[in-house]
C-alpha positions as CSV (number, residue, x, y, z in Angstrom):
1,M,11.5,73.4,8.8
2,E,15.0,74.8,8.6
3,I,14.2,76.7,5.5
4,L,11.4,78.6,7.3
5,F,13.9,79.7,9.9
6,Y,16.2,81.1,7.2
7,I,13.2,82.9,5.6
8,L,12.4,84.4,9.0
9,I,15.9,85.7,9.3
10,I,15.7,87.2,5.8
11,F,12.4,88.9,6.8
12,I,14.1,90.2,10.0
13,G,16.9,91.6,7.9
14,F,14.3,93.2,5.6
15,A,12.4,94.6,8.5
16,S,15.5,96.0,10.2
17,G,16.4,97.7,7.0
18,R,13.0,99.3,6.7
19,I,13.1,100.4,10.4
20,G,16.6,101.7,9.8
21,H,15.3,103.8,6.9
22,I,12.8,105.4,9.2
23,I,15.3,106.1,12.0
24,F,18.5,106.9,10.0
25,G,17.0,108.1,6.7
26,P,17.0,111.8,7.7
27,L,20.6,111.5,8.9
28,N,23.7,111.9,6.7
29,T,24.8,108.3,7.2
30,P,25.7,105.3,5.0
31,H,22.8,103.7,3.2
32,H,21.8,100.5,4.8
33,W,22.4,98.4,1.7
34,T,26.1,98.8,2.6
35,F,25.5,97.0,5.9
36,G,23.7,94.2,4.1
37,L,26.5,93.9,1.6
38,V,29.1,93.7,4.4
39,S,27.0,91.1,6.2
40,I,26.7,89.0,3.0
41,G,30.5,89.2,2.5
42,S,31.1,88.3,6.1
43,G,28.8,85.4,5.8
44,L,30.6,84.1,2.7
45,I,34.1,84.6,4.3
46,L,33.1,82.9,7.6
47,F,31.1,80.2,5.9
48,N,32.6,77.4,8.1
49,H,31.2,79.0,11.3
50,S,27.7,78.2,12.5
51,F,26.5,81.8,12.5
52,A,27.7,82.5,8.9
53,I,24.4,81.5,7.3
54,L,22.5,83.8,9.7
55,L,24.8,86.7,8.6
56,L,24.2,85.8,5.0
57,C,20.4,85.6,5.4
58,W,20.2,88.8,7.4
59,G,22.4,90.6,4.9
60,I,20.2,89.5,2.0
61,G,17.1,90.9,3.6
62,C,18.8,94.2,4.6
63,F,20.2,94.5,1.1
64,I,16.9,93.9,-0.6
65,S,15.2,96.5,1.6
66,D,17.5,99.2,0.1
67,L,17.8,97.8,-3.4
68,K,16.7,101.1,-5.1
69,D,19.6,103.0,-3.5
70,F,22.0,100.3,-4.5
71,L,21.0,100.5,-8.1
72,G,21.5,104.3,-8.0
73,L,24.9,103.6,-6.3
74,K,24.0,105.9,-3.4
75,L,26.6,105.1,-0.8
76,W,26.2,107.9,1.7
77,G,23.7,110.6,2.3
78,V,20.2,111.6,3.4
79,D,17.2,109.6,2.0
80,E,14.6,111.4,0.0
81,N,11.4,112.2,1.9
82,T,8.8,110.0,0.4
83,E,5.7,108.2,1.7
84,F,6.9,105.3,3.8
85,K,5.7,101.9,2.7
86,F,6.9,98.9,4.7
87,W,6.8,96.5,1.8
88,G,8.4,99.1,-0.5
89,I,12.0,98.8,-1.7
90,D,13.8,102.0,-1.1
């Protein structure tokens, strides 16, 4: 049952990344994979704390939602105008 909770947190991270793409995509801001990477790093550093696994799971979901920009090493800038697909990886 606990694994389902962590999968839910990963999904929430993915969904927040996709919503962030809609809201902040047209702005000249950091790409949201950076927030996912910072969250993963924080989760690994703070691993002895109870919320660290939540940070780690949320960061994984957020990072996956912007994997295409990570692979292109896009750190900062405006996202390209494309047809939005919730299940897509931007």
